[in-house]
PDB file of N, CA, C and O in Angstrom:
ATOM      1  N   MET A   1       1.330  -1.135  -0.227  1.00  0.00           N
ATOM      2  CA  MET A   1      -0.390  -0.048   0.109  1.00  0.00           C
ATOM      3  C   MET A   1       0.954   1.060   0.182  1.00  0.00           C
ATOM      4  O   MET A   1       1.937   1.101   0.922  1.00  0.00           O
ATOM      5  N   ASN A   2       0.533   1.843  -0.850  1.00  0.00           N
ATOM      6  CA  ASN A   2       1.482   3.062  -1.289  1.00  0.00           C
ATOM      7  C   ASN A   2       0.316   4.282  -0.873  1.00  0.00           C
ATOM      8  O   ASN A   2      -0.453   4.803  -1.681  1.00  0.00           O
ATOM      9  N   ILE A   3       0.381   4.523   0.279  1.00  0.00           N
ATOM     10  CA  ILE A   3      -0.846   6.034  -0.038  1.00  0.00           C
ATOM     11  C   ILE A   3       0.700   7.132   1.288  1.00  0.00           C
ATOM     12  O   ILE A   3       1.602   6.824   2.066  1.00  0.00           O
ATOM     13  N   GLN A   4       0.070   8.369   0.742  1.00  0.00           N
ATOM     14  CA  GLN A   4       0.169   9.104   1.006  1.00  0.00           C
ATOM     15  C   GLN A   4      -0.565   9.940   2.157  1.00  0.00           C
ATOM     16  O   GLN A   4      -1.763   9.658   2.133  1.00  0.00           O
ATOM     17  N   ILE A   5      -0.312  10.718   2.995  1.00  0.00           N
ATOM     18  CA  ILE A   5      -1.123  11.862   4.327  1.00  0.00           C
ATOM     19  C   ILE A   5      -0.555  13.013   3.869  1.00  0.00           C
ATOM     20  O   ILE A   5       0.676  12.975   3.866  1.00  0.00           O
ATOM     21  N   ILE A   6      -1.040  13.999   3.491  1.00  0.00           N
ATOM     22  CA  ILE A   6      -1.206  15.118   3.019  1.00  0.00           C
ATOM     23  C   ILE A   6      -1.258  15.940   4.696  1.00  0.00           C
ATOM     24  O   ILE A   6      -2.283  16.111   5.357  1.00  0.00           O
ATOM     25  N   LYS A   7      -0.528  16.153   4.901  1.00  0.00           N
ATOM     26  CA  LYS A   7      -0.415  17.292   6.869  1.00  0.00           C
ATOM     27  C   LYS A   7      -1.237  18.249   5.889  1.00  0.00           C
ATOM     28  O   LYS A   7      -1.571  18.437   4.719  1.00  0.00           O
ATOM     29  N   ARG A   8      -1.369  18.941   7.821  1.00  0.00           N
ATOM     30  CA  ARG A   8      -1.739  20.424   7.265  1.00  0.00           C
ATOM     31  C   ARG A   8      -1.030  21.228   6.833  1.00  0.00           C
ATOM     32  O   ARG A   8      -1.465  22.364   6.648  1.00  0.00           O
ATOM     33  N   ASP A   9       0.407  20.872   6.507  1.00  0.00           N
ATOM     34  CA  ASP A   9       1.043  22.312   6.601  1.00  0.00           C
ATOM     35  C   ASP A   9       1.277  21.659   5.361  1.00  0.00           C
ATOM     36  O   ASP A   9       2.326  22.133   4.924  1.00  0.00           O
ATOM     37  N   GLY A  10       0.795  20.749   4.518  1.00  0.00           N
ATOM     38  CA  GLY A  10       0.933  20.442   3.027  1.00  0.00           C
ATOM     39  C   GLY A  10       2.306  19.338   3.149  1.00  0.00           C
ATOM     40  O   GLY A  10       2.258  18.432   2.318  1.00  0.00           O
ATOM     41  N   THR A  11       3.148  19.323   3.803  1.00  0.00           N
ATOM     42  CA  THR A  11       4.105  18.343   3.508  1.00  0.00           C
ATOM     43  C   THR A  11       3.417  17.029   3.368  1.00  0.00           C
ATOM     44  O   THR A  11       2.379  16.811   3.991  1.00  0.00           O
ATOM     45  N   LYS A  12       3.868  16.283   2.699  1.00  0.00           N
ATOM     46  CA  LYS A  12       3.481  14.679   2.791  1.00  0.00           C
ATOM     47  C   LYS A  12       4.515  13.535   3.329  1.00  0.00           C
ATOM     48  O   LYS A  12       5.742  13.502   3.233  1.00  0.00           O
ATOM     49  N   GLU A  13       3.425  12.418   4.050  1.00  0.00           N
ATOM     50  CA  GLU A  13       4.433  11.370   4.240  1.00  0.00           C
ATOM     51  C   GLU A  13       3.935   9.941   4.107  1.00  0.00           C
ATOM     52  O   GLU A  13       2.732  10.004   3.852  1.00  0.00           O
ATOM     53  N   PRO A  14       4.382   8.560   4.177  1.00  0.00           N
ATOM     54  CA  PRO A  14       3.358   7.744   3.620  1.00  0.00           C
ATOM     55  C   PRO A  14       2.771   7.233   4.731  1.00  0.00           C
ATOM     56  O   PRO A  14       3.377   7.025   5.782  1.00  0.00           O
ATOM     57  N   PHE A  15       1.610   7.018   4.545  1.00  0.00           N
ATOM     58  CA  PHE A  15       0.895   6.137   6.149  1.00  0.00           C
ATOM     59  C   PHE A  15       1.392   5.238   6.322  1.00  0.00           C
ATOM     60  O   PHE A  15       1.899   4.374   5.607  1.00  0.00           O
ATOM     61  N   ASP A  16       1.171   5.523   8.202  1.00  0.00           N
ATOM     62  CA  ASP A  16       1.869   4.597   8.849  1.00  0.00           C
ATOM     63  C   ASP A  16       1.264   4.550   9.902  1.00  0.00           C
ATOM     64  O   ASP A  16       1.160   5.381  10.805  1.00  0.00           O
ATOM     65  N   GLU A  17       0.520   2.716   9.676  1.00  0.00           N
ATOM     66  CA  GLU A  17       0.313   2.115  10.457  1.00  0.00           C
ATOM     67  C   GLU A  17       0.254   1.997  11.810  1.00  0.00           C
ATOM     68  O   GLU A  17      -0.781   1.847  12.459  1.00  0.00           O
ATOM     69  N   GLU A  18       1.373   2.066  12.242  1.00  0.00           N
ATOM     70  CA  GLU A  18       2.059   2.014  13.589  1.00  0.00           C
ATOM     71  C   GLU A  18       2.062   3.418  13.982  1.00  0.00           C
ATOM     72  O   GLU A  18       1.916   3.448  15.204  1.00  0.00           O
ATOM     73  N   LYS A  19       2.120   4.098  13.705  1.00  0.00           N
ATOM     74  CA  LYS A  19       1.921   5.197  14.593  1.00  0.00           C
ATOM     75  C   LYS A  19       0.704   5.422  14.645  1.00  0.00           C
ATOM     76  O   LYS A  19       0.527   5.985  15.725  1.00  0.00           O
ATOM     77  N   ILE A  20      -0.361   5.306  14.061  1.00  0.00           N
ATOM     78  CA  ILE A  20      -1.955   5.225  14.373  1.00  0.00           C
ATOM     79  C   ILE A  20      -2.314   4.167  15.579  1.00  0.00           C
ATOM     80  O   ILE A  20      -3.295   4.312  16.308  1.00  0.00           O
ATOM     81  N   ASP A  21      -1.351   3.053  15.687  1.00  0.00           N
ATOM     82  CA  ASP A  21      -2.079   2.075  16.239  1.00  0.00           C
ATOM     83  C   ASP A  21      -1.145   2.637  17.111  1.00  0.00           C
ATOM     84  O   ASP A  21      -1.789   2.618  18.160  1.00  0.00           O
ATOM     85  N   ARG A  22       0.353   3.311  17.486  1.00  0.00           N
ATOM     86  CA  ARG A  22       0.687   4.132  18.835  1.00  0.00           C
ATOM     87  C   ARG A  22      -0.434   4.986  19.986  1.00  0.00           C
ATOM     88  O   ARG A  22      -0.810   4.970  21.158  1.00  0.00           O
ATOM     89  N   VAL A  23      -0.655   5.834  18.443  1.00  0.00           N
ATOM     90  CA  VAL A  23      -1.495   6.874  18.972  1.00  0.00           C
ATOM     91  C   VAL A  23      -3.207   6.542  19.621  1.00  0.00           C
ATOM     92  O   VAL A  23      -3.837   7.247  20.409  1.00  0.00           O
ATOM     93  N   VAL A  24      -3.411   5.923  19.314  1.00  0.00           N
ATOM     94  CA  VAL A  24      -4.974   4.946  20.081  1.00  0.00           C
ATOM     95  C   VAL A  24      -4.812   3.826  20.704  1.00  0.00           C
ATOM     96  O   VAL A  24      -5.755   3.140  21.100  1.00  0.00           O
ATOM     97  N   VAL A  25      -3.274   3.455  20.889  1.00  0.00           N
ATOM     98  CA  VAL A  25      -3.204   2.821  22.270  1.00  0.00           C
ATOM     99  C   VAL A  25      -3.207   3.942  23.517  1.00  0.00           C
ATOM    100  O   VAL A  25      -3.492   3.793  24.706  1.00  0.00           O
ATOM    101  N   ALA A  26      -2.837   4.956  22.874  1.00  0.00           N
ATOM    102  CA  ALA A  26      -2.554   5.935  24.186  1.00  0.00           C
ATOM    103  C   ALA A  26      -3.115   6.646  24.587  1.00  0.00           C
ATOM    104  O   ALA A  26      -2.706   7.424  25.449  1.00  0.00           O
ATOM    105  N   ALA A  27      -4.705   6.640  23.923  1.00  0.00           N
ATOM    106  CA  ALA A  27      -6.339   7.340  23.593  1.00  0.00           C
ATOM    107  C   ALA A  27      -6.172   6.403  24.733  1.00  0.00           C
ATOM    108  O   ALA A  27      -6.095   7.092  25.750  1.00  0.00           O
ATOM    109  N   GLY A  28      -6.090   5.259  24.992  1.00  0.00           N
ATOM    110  CA  GLY A  28      -6.952   4.281  25.708  1.00  0.00           C
ATOM    111  C   GLY A  28      -7.737   3.014  25.242  1.00  0.00           C
ATOM    112  O   GLY A  28      -8.568   2.410  25.920  1.00  0.00           O
ATOM    113  N   LEU A  29      -7.312   2.691  23.888  1.00  0.00           N
ATOM    114  CA  LEU A  29      -7.510   1.399  23.016  1.00  0.00           C
ATOM    115  C   LEU A  29      -6.528   0.325  23.595  1.00  0.00           C
ATOM    116  O   LEU A  29      -5.342   0.564  23.821  1.00  0.00           O
ATOM    117  N   SER A  30      -7.029  -0.668  23.776  1.00  0.00           N
ATOM    118  CA  SER A  30      -6.096  -1.876  23.743  1.00  0.00           C
ATOM    119  C   SER A  30      -5.614  -2.790  22.732  1.00  0.00           C
ATOM    120  O   SER A  30      -6.287  -3.539  22.024  1.00  0.00           O
ATOM    121  N   PRO A  31      -4.553  -2.656  22.752  1.00  0.00           N
ATOM    122  CA  PRO A  31      -3.687  -3.273  22.164  1.00  0.00           C
ATOM    123  C   PRO A  31      -4.725  -3.899  21.053  1.00  0.00           C
ATOM    124  O   PRO A  31      -4.965  -3.449  19.933  1.00  0.00           O
ATOM    125  N   ASP A  32      -5.262  -5.055  21.677  1.00  0.00           N
ATOM    126  CA  ASP A  32      -6.621  -5.889  20.379  1.00  0.00           C
ATOM    127  C   ASP A  32      -7.074  -4.740  19.309  1.00  0.00           C
ATOM    128  O   ASP A  32      -6.840  -4.532  18.119  1.00  0.00           O
ATOM    129  N   ASN A  33      -7.857  -4.085  20.348  1.00  0.00           N
ATOM    130  CA  ASN A  33      -8.889  -3.172  19.531  1.00  0.00           C
ATOM    131  C   ASN A  33      -7.631  -1.808  18.686  1.00  0.00           C
ATOM    132  O   ASN A  33      -7.979  -1.048  17.782  1.00  0.00           O
ATOM    133  N   ALA A  34      -6.786  -1.835  19.061  1.00  0.00           N
ATOM    134  CA  ALA A  34      -6.296  -1.127  17.709  1.00  0.00           C
ATOM    135  C   ALA A  34      -5.345  -1.784  17.310  1.00  0.00           C
ATOM    136  O   ALA A  34      -4.233  -1.257  17.349  1.00  0.00           O
ATOM    137  N   THR A  35      -5.497  -3.159  16.795  1.00  0.00           N
ATOM    138  CA  THR A  35      -5.084  -4.020  15.665  1.00  0.00           C
ATOM    139  C   THR A  35      -6.725  -3.897  14.754  1.00  0.00           C
ATOM    140  O   THR A  35      -6.885  -3.581  13.575  1.00  0.00           O
ATOM    141  N   THR A  36      -7.454  -4.152  15.463  1.00  0.00           N
ATOM    142  CA  THR A  36      -8.479  -4.357  14.705  1.00  0.00           C
ATOM    143  C   THR A  36      -8.844  -2.815  13.903  1.00  0.00           C
ATOM    144  O   THR A  36      -9.252  -2.570  12.767  1.00  0.00           O
ATOM    145  N   LEU A  37      -8.511  -1.988  15.002  1.00  0.00           N
ATOM    146  CA  LEU A  37      -9.025  -0.486  14.398  1.00  0.00           C
ATOM    147  C   LEU A  37      -8.072  -0.323  13.312  1.00  0.00           C
ATOM    148  O   LEU A  37      -8.668   0.079  12.313  1.00  0.00           O
ATOM    149  N   VAL A  38      -6.416  -0.526  13.047  1.00  0.00           N
ATOM    150  CA  VAL A  38      -6.323  -0.536  12.023  1.00  0.00           C
ATOM    151  C   VAL A  38      -6.255  -1.334  10.545  1.00  0.00           C
ATOM    152  O   VAL A  38      -5.872  -0.943   9.442  1.00  0.00           O
ATOM    153  N   ASN A  39      -6.816  -2.681  11.020  1.00  0.00           N
ATOM    154  CA  ASN A  39      -7.403  -3.124   9.766  1.00  0.00           C
ATOM    155  C   ASN A  39      -8.802  -1.994   9.332  1.00  0.00           C
ATOM    156  O   ASN A  39      -9.088  -1.223   8.417  1.00  0.00           O
ATOM    157  N   ASN A  40      -9.218  -2.331  10.235  1.00  0.00           N
ATOM    158  CA  ASN A  40     -10.871  -0.707   9.226  1.00  0.00           C
ATOM    159  C   ASN A  40     -10.255  -0.186   8.571  1.00  0.00           C
ATOM    160  O   ASN A  40     -10.284  -0.303   7.346  1.00  0.00           O
ATOM    161  N   LEU A  41      -9.372   0.686   9.337  1.00  0.00           N
ATOM    162  CA  LEU A  41      -9.040   1.918   8.618  1.00  0.00           C
ATOM    163  C   LEU A  41      -8.219   0.937   7.091  1.00  0.00           C
ATOM    164  O   LEU A  41      -8.906   0.949   6.070  1.00  0.00           O
ATOM    165  N   LYS A  42      -6.812   0.148   7.011  1.00  0.00           N
ATOM    166  CA  LYS A  42      -6.491  -0.158   6.386  1.00  0.00           C
ATOM    167  C   LYS A  42      -8.087  -0.570   5.001  1.00  0.00           C
ATOM    168  O   LYS A  42      -8.404  -0.269   3.850  1.00  0.00           O
ATOM    169  N   THR A  43      -8.290  -0.897   5.454  1.00  0.00           N
ATOM    170  CA  THR A  43      -9.531  -1.659   4.367  1.00  0.00           C
ATOM    171  C   THR A  43     -10.686  -0.208   3.752  1.00  0.00           C
ATOM    172  O   THR A  43     -11.422  -0.123   2.769  1.00  0.00           O
ATOM    173  N   TRP A  44     -10.387   0.682   4.800  1.00  0.00           N
ATOM    174  CA  TRP A  44     -11.646   1.320   4.186  1.00  0.00           C
ATOM    175  C   TRP A  44     -10.633   2.022   3.389  1.00  0.00           C
ATOM    176  O   TRP A  44     -11.119   2.583   2.407  1.00  0.00           O
ATOM    177  N   VAL A  45      -9.347   2.154   3.530  1.00  0.00           N
ATOM    178  CA  VAL A  45      -8.256   3.367   2.520  1.00  0.00           C
ATOM    179  C   VAL A  45      -8.719   2.762   1.873  1.00  0.00           C
ATOM    180  O   VAL A  45      -9.776   3.179   1.401  1.00  0.00           O
ATOM    181  N   GLN A  46      -8.172   1.280   1.412  1.00  0.00           N
ATOM    182  CA  GLN A  46      -7.735   0.637   0.063  1.00  0.00           C
ATOM    183  C   GLN A  46      -9.245   0.627  -0.759  1.00  0.00           C
ATOM    184  O   GLN A  46      -9.250   0.442  -1.976  1.00  0.00           O
ATOM    185  N   ALA A  47     -10.649   0.861   0.069  1.00  0.00           N
ATOM    186  CA  ALA A  47     -11.714   0.938  -0.489  1.00  0.00           C
ATOM    187  C   ALA A  47     -12.107   2.420  -0.750  1.00  0.00           C
ATOM    188  O   ALA A  47     -13.331   2.427  -0.879  1.00  0.00           O
ATOM    189  N   GLN A  48     -11.614   3.668  -0.883  1.00  0.00           N
ATOM    190  CA  GLN A  48     -11.897   4.762  -1.520  1.00  0.00           C
ATOM    191  C   GLN A  48     -10.861   5.003  -2.724  1.00  0.00           C
ATOM    192  O   GLN A  48     -10.797   5.989  -3.458  1.00  0.00           O
ATOM    193  N   ASN A  49     -10.029   3.790  -2.735  1.00  0.00           N
ATOM    194  CA  ASN A  49      -9.362   3.601  -4.072  1.00  0.00           C
ATOM    195  C   ASN A  49      -8.836   5.133  -4.324  1.00  0.00           C
ATOM    196  O   ASN A  49      -9.520   5.687  -5.184  1.00  0.00           O
ATOM    197  N   LYS A  50      -7.650   6.068  -3.718  1.00  0.00           N
ATOM    198  CA  LYS A  50      -7.199   7.199  -4.116  1.00  0.00           C
ATOM    199  C   LYS A  50      -5.912   6.835  -3.286  1.00  0.00           C
ATOM    200  O   LYS A  50      -6.004   6.012  -2.375  1.00  0.00           O
ATOM    201  N   GLN A  51      -4.877   7.356  -3.550  1.00  0.00           N
ATOM    202  CA  GLN A  51      -3.477   7.541  -3.633  1.00  0.00           C
ATOM    203  C   GLN A  51      -2.768   8.413  -2.183  1.00  0.00           C
ATOM    204  O   GLN A  51      -1.869   8.130  -1.392  1.00  0.00           O
ATOM    205  N   GLU A  52      -3.591   9.441  -2.323  1.00  0.00           N
ATOM    206  CA  GLU A  52      -3.713  10.682  -1.000  1.00  0.00           C
ATOM    207  C   GLU A  52      -4.575  11.015   0.056  1.00  0.00           C
ATOM    208  O   GLU A  52      -5.737  11.313  -0.224  1.00  0.00           O
ATOM    209  N   PHE A  53      -4.268  11.015   1.012  1.00  0.00           N
ATOM    210  CA  PHE A  53      -5.831  11.596   2.250  1.00  0.00           C
ATOM    211  C   PHE A  53      -4.395  12.587   2.415  1.00  0.00           C
ATOM    212  O   PHE A  53      -3.174  12.718   2.323  1.00  0.00           O
ATOM    213  N   SER A  54      -6.165  13.308   2.848  1.00  0.00           N
ATOM    214  CA  SER A  54      -5.692  14.543   4.278  1.00  0.00           C
ATOM    215  C   SER A  54      -5.248  14.014   5.443  1.00  0.00           C
ATOM    216  O   SER A  54      -5.512  12.816   5.548  1.00  0.00           O
ATOM    217  N   SER A  55      -4.724  14.447   6.262  1.00  0.00           N
ATOM    218  CA  SER A  55      -4.890  13.959   7.368  1.00  0.00           C
ATOM    219  C   SER A  55      -5.490  13.902   8.187  1.00  0.00           C
ATOM    220  O   SER A  55      -5.325  13.008   9.016  1.00  0.00           O
ATOM    221  N   LEU A  56      -6.754  15.133   8.345  1.00  0.00           N
ATOM    222  CA  LEU A  56      -8.511  15.282   8.668  1.00  0.00           C
ATOM    223  C   LEU A  56      -9.006  14.225   8.187  1.00  0.00           C
ATOM    224  O   LEU A  56     -10.001  13.845   8.804  1.00  0.00           O
ATOM    225  N   GLU A  57      -8.811  13.818   7.627  1.00  0.00           N
ATOM    226  CA  GLU A  57      -9.658  12.825   6.730  1.00  0.00           C
ATOM    227  C   GLU A  57      -9.865  11.077   7.673  1.00  0.00           C
ATOM    228  O   GLU A  57     -10.774  10.347   8.065  1.00  0.00           O
ATOM    229  N   ILE A  58      -8.315  11.124   7.651  1.00  0.00           N
ATOM    230  CA  ILE A  58      -7.737  10.060   8.336  1.00  0.00           C
ATOM    231  C   ILE A  58      -7.901  10.197   9.926  1.00  0.00           C
ATOM    232  O   ILE A  58      -8.317   9.202  10.519  1.00  0.00           O
ATOM    233  N   ARG A  59      -7.659  11.140  10.524  1.00  0.00           N
ATOM    234  CA  ARG A  59      -8.465  11.735  11.890  1.00  0.00           C
ATOM    235  C   ARG A  59      -9.801  11.170  12.047  1.00  0.00           C
ATOM    236  O   ARG A  59     -10.118  10.279  12.835  1.00  0.00           O
ATOM    237  N   ASP A  60     -10.637  11.850  11.120  1.00  0.00           N
ATOM    238  CA  ASP A  60     -11.862  11.093  11.040  1.00  0.00           C
ATOM    239  C   ASP A  60     -12.407   9.474  10.898  1.00  0.00           C
ATOM    240  O   ASP A  60     -13.371   8.884  11.385  1.00  0.00           O
ATOM    241  N   GLN A  61     -11.685   9.203  10.299  1.00  0.00           N
ATOM    242  CA  GLN A  61     -11.966   7.858   9.934  1.00  0.00           C
ATOM    243  C   GLN A  61     -11.545   6.855  11.673  1.00  0.00           C
ATOM    244  O   GLN A  61     -12.034   6.182  12.581  1.00  0.00           O
ATOM    245  N   VAL A  62     -10.489   7.361  11.219  1.00  0.00           N
ATOM    246  CA  VAL A  62      -9.936   7.022  13.373  1.00  0.00           C
ATOM    247  C   VAL A  62     -11.038   6.767  14.261  1.00  0.00           C
ATOM    248  O   VAL A  62     -11.481   5.751  14.797  1.00  0.00           O
ATOM    249  N   MET A  63     -11.442   8.334  14.263  1.00  0.00           N
ATOM    250  CA  MET A  63     -12.463   8.510  15.061  1.00  0.00           C
ATOM    251  C   MET A  63     -13.782   7.628  15.156  1.00  0.00           C
ATOM    252  O   MET A  63     -14.184   7.411  16.299  1.00  0.00           O
ATOM    253  N   ILE A  64     -14.589   7.032  13.974  1.00  0.00           N
ATOM    254  CA  ILE A  64     -15.634   6.830  13.860  1.00  0.00           C
ATOM    255  C   ILE A  64     -15.633   5.191  13.952  1.00  0.00           C
ATOM    256  O   ILE A  64     -16.617   4.458  14.055  1.00  0.00           O
ATOM    257  N   GLU A  65     -14.165   4.804  13.882  1.00  0.00           N
ATOM    258  CA  GLU A  65     -13.703   3.407  14.370  1.00  0.00           C
ATOM    259  C   GLU A  65     -13.601   2.745  15.332  1.00  0.00           C
ATOM    260  O   GLU A  65     -13.929   1.573  15.516  1.00  0.00           O
ATOM    261  N   MET A  66     -12.807   3.995  16.468  1.00  0.00           N
ATOM    262  CA  MET A  66     -12.749   4.113  17.814  1.00  0.00           C
ATOM    263  C   MET A  66     -14.028   4.190  18.166  1.00  0.00           C
ATOM    264  O   MET A  66     -14.240   3.412  19.097  1.00  0.00           O
ATOM    265  N   GLN A  67     -15.021   4.807  17.826  1.00  0.00           N
ATOM    266  CA  GLN A  67     -16.836   5.096  18.332  1.00  0.00           C
ATOM    267  C   GLN A  67     -16.993   3.502  18.526  1.00  0.00           C
ATOM    268  O   GLN A  67     -17.064   2.981  19.639  1.00  0.00           O
ATOM    269  N   LYS A  68     -17.029   2.936  17.557  1.00  0.00           N
ATOM    270  CA  LYS A  68     -17.607   1.400  17.522  1.00  0.00           C
ATOM    271  C   LYS A  68     -16.270   0.735  18.405  1.00  0.00           C
ATOM    272  O   LYS A  68     -16.566  -0.137  19.222  1.00  0.00           O
ATOM    273  N   LEU A  69     -15.593   0.913  18.342  1.00  0.00           N
ATOM    274  CA  LEU A  69     -14.534  -0.333  19.681  1.00  0.00           C
ATOM    275  C   LEU A  69     -14.894   0.312  20.723  1.00  0.00           C
ATOM    276  O   LEU A  69     -15.697  -0.209  21.497  1.00  0.00           O
ATOM    277  N   ASP A  70     -14.332   1.688  20.980  1.00  0.00           N
ATOM    278  CA  ASP A  70     -14.539   1.930  22.996  1.00  0.00           C
ATOM    279  C   ASP A  70     -14.610   3.413  23.115  1.00  0.00           C
ATOM    280  O   ASP A  70     -13.719   4.261  23.068  1.00  0.00           O
ATOM    281  N   VAL A  71     -15.918   3.509  23.283  1.00  0.00           N
ATOM    282  CA  VAL A  71     -16.710   5.322  23.421  1.00  0.00           C
ATOM    283  C   VAL A  71     -15.303   6.027  24.378  1.00  0.00           C
ATOM    284  O   VAL A  71     -14.611   6.984  24.031  1.00  0.00           O
ATOM    285  N   TYR A  72     -15.185   5.274  25.546  1.00  0.00           N
ATOM    286  CA  TYR A  72     -13.653   6.193  26.697  1.00  0.00           C
ATOM    287  C   TYR A  72     -13.321   6.353  25.637  1.00  0.00           C
ATOM    288  O   TYR A  72     -13.918   7.210  24.985  1.00  0.00           O
ATOM    289  N   ALA A  73     -11.942   5.396  24.854  1.00  0.00           N
ATOM    290  CA  ALA A  73     -11.077   5.901  24.485  1.00  0.00           C
ATOM    291  C   ALA A  73     -11.159   7.260  22.900  1.00  0.00           C
ATOM    292  O   ALA A  73     -10.382   8.109  22.465  1.00  0.00           O
ATOM    293  N   ALA A  74     -12.484   6.793  22.537  1.00  0.00           N
ATOM    294  CA  ALA A  74     -12.564   7.548  21.832  1.00  0.00           C
ATOM    295  C   ALA A  74     -12.587   9.130  21.901  1.00  0.00           C
ATOM    296  O   ALA A  74     -12.382   9.968  21.023  1.00  0.00           O
ATOM    297  N   ASN A  75     -13.010   9.297  23.688  1.00  0.00           N
ATOM    298  CA  ASN A  75     -13.722  10.142  23.387  1.00  0.00           C
ATOM    299  C   ASN A  75     -12.114  11.100  24.116  1.00  0.00           C
ATOM    300  O   ASN A  75     -11.982  12.318  23.994  1.00  0.00           O
ATOM    301  N   MET A  76     -11.169  10.265  24.767  1.00  0.00           N
ATOM    302  CA  MET A  76     -10.058  11.022  25.171  1.00  0.00           C
ATOM    303  C   MET A  76      -9.332  10.921  23.594  1.00  0.00           C
ATOM    304  O   MET A  76      -8.411  11.739  23.615  1.00  0.00           O
ATOM    305  N   PHE A  77      -9.375  10.338  22.426  1.00  0.00           N
ATOM    306  CA  PHE A  77      -8.482  10.469  20.973  1.00  0.00           C
ATOM    307  C   PHE A  77      -8.868  12.259  21.098  1.00  0.00           C
ATOM    308  O   PHE A  77      -8.054  13.178  20.997  1.00  0.00           O
ATOM    309  N   SER A  78     -10.435  12.371  21.357  1.00  0.00           N
ATOM    310  CA  SER A  78     -11.351  13.698  20.608  1.00  0.00           C
ATOM    311  C   SER A  78     -10.104  14.946  21.027  1.00  0.00           C
ATOM    312  O   SER A  78      -9.181  15.601  20.543  1.00  0.00           O
ATOM    313  N   TRP A  79     -11.205  14.586  22.855  1.00  0.00           N
ATOM    314  CA  TRP A  79     -10.096  15.493  23.714  1.00  0.00           C
ATOM    315  C   TRP A  79      -8.802  16.148  22.780  1.00  0.00           C
ATOM    316  O   TRP A  79      -8.932  17.122  22.039  1.00  0.00           O
ATOM    317  N   TYR A  80      -7.770  15.528  22.953  1.00  0.00           N
ATOM    318  CA  TYR A  80      -6.390  15.016  22.407  1.00  0.00           C
ATOM    319  C   TYR A  80      -6.093  15.847  21.272  1.00  0.00           C
ATOM    320  O   TYR A  80      -5.085  16.521  21.061  1.00  0.00           O
ATOM    321  N   GLN A  81      -7.523  15.634  20.307  1.00  0.00           N
ATOM    322  CA  GLN A  81      -7.508  16.508  18.791  1.00  0.00           C
ATOM    323  C   GLN A  81      -7.815  17.735  18.790  1.00  0.00           C
ATOM    324  O   GLN A  81      -7.338  18.474  17.928  1.00  0.00           O
ATOM    325  N   LYS A  82      -8.715  18.231  19.799  1.00  0.00           N
ATOM    326  CA  LYS A  82      -9.080  19.348  20.543  1.00  0.00           C
ATOM    327  C   LYS A  82      -7.878  20.188  20.869  1.00  0.00           C
ATOM    328  O   LYS A  82      -7.212  20.972  20.193  1.00  0.00           O
ATOM    329  N   THR A  83      -7.826  19.887  21.792  1.00  0.00           N
ATOM    330  CA  THR A  83      -6.710  20.313  22.283  1.00  0.00           C
ATOM    331  C   THR A  83      -5.490  20.920  21.808  1.00  0.00           C
ATOM    332  O   THR A  83      -4.913  21.988  22.009  1.00  0.00           O
ATOM    333  N   LYS A  84      -5.253  19.712  20.994  1.00  0.00           N
ATOM    334  CA  LYS A  84      -3.914  19.657  19.610  1.00  0.00           C
ATOM    335  C   LYS A  84      -4.445  21.049  18.796  1.00  0.00           C
ATOM    336  O   LYS A  84      -3.640  21.973  18.909  1.00  0.00           O
ATOM    337  N   ASP A  85      -5.299  21.274  18.229  1.00  0.00           N
ATOM    338  CA  ASP A  85      -6.537  21.707  17.761  1.00  0.00           C
ATOM    339  C   ASP A  85      -5.603  23.167  18.017  1.00  0.00           C
ATOM    340  O   ASP A  85      -4.552  23.580  17.528  1.00  0.00           O
ATOM    341  N   ASN A  86      -6.635  23.743  19.119  1.00  0.00           N
ATOM    342  CA  ASN A  86      -6.031  24.700  19.824  1.00  0.00           C
ATOM    343  C   ASN A  86      -4.665  25.646  19.901  1.00  0.00           C
ATOM    344  O   ASN A  86      -4.510  26.865  19.826  1.00  0.00           O
ATOM    345  N   THR A  87      -3.509  24.249  20.131  1.00  0.00           N
ATOM    346  CA  THR A  87      -2.058  25.269  20.224  1.00  0.00           C
ATOM    347  C   THR A  87      -1.657  25.931  18.566  1.00  0.00           C
ATOM    348  O   THR A  87      -1.151  27.028  18.329  1.00  0.00           O
ATOM    349  N   GLN A  88      -2.082  24.839  17.549  1.00  0.00           N
ATOM    350  CA  GLN A  88      -1.741  25.785  16.492  1.00  0.00           C
ATOM    351  C   GLN A  88      -2.275  26.332  15.703  1.00  0.00           C
ATOM    352  O   GLN A  88      -1.658  27.083  14.948  1.00  0.00           O
TER     353      GLN A  88
END
């Protein structure tokens, strides 16, 4: 999978499932649920049939998947994203 993520500053980086795994575990998702989330996210990305995604598109899809798996962890992730957004 050769997917590029377009960050807010316009730079691009490769899609990194390990980075997503780390972030969602840090938000409180169990390692098993994090694996499930990453697999679901990869399936979603492939179904979109695109080579580039904005970081916000990925973030929004991560939130959707987290809500399905663990509402508390999803709320923590959302809170962190909002505080991060307010500092930029």
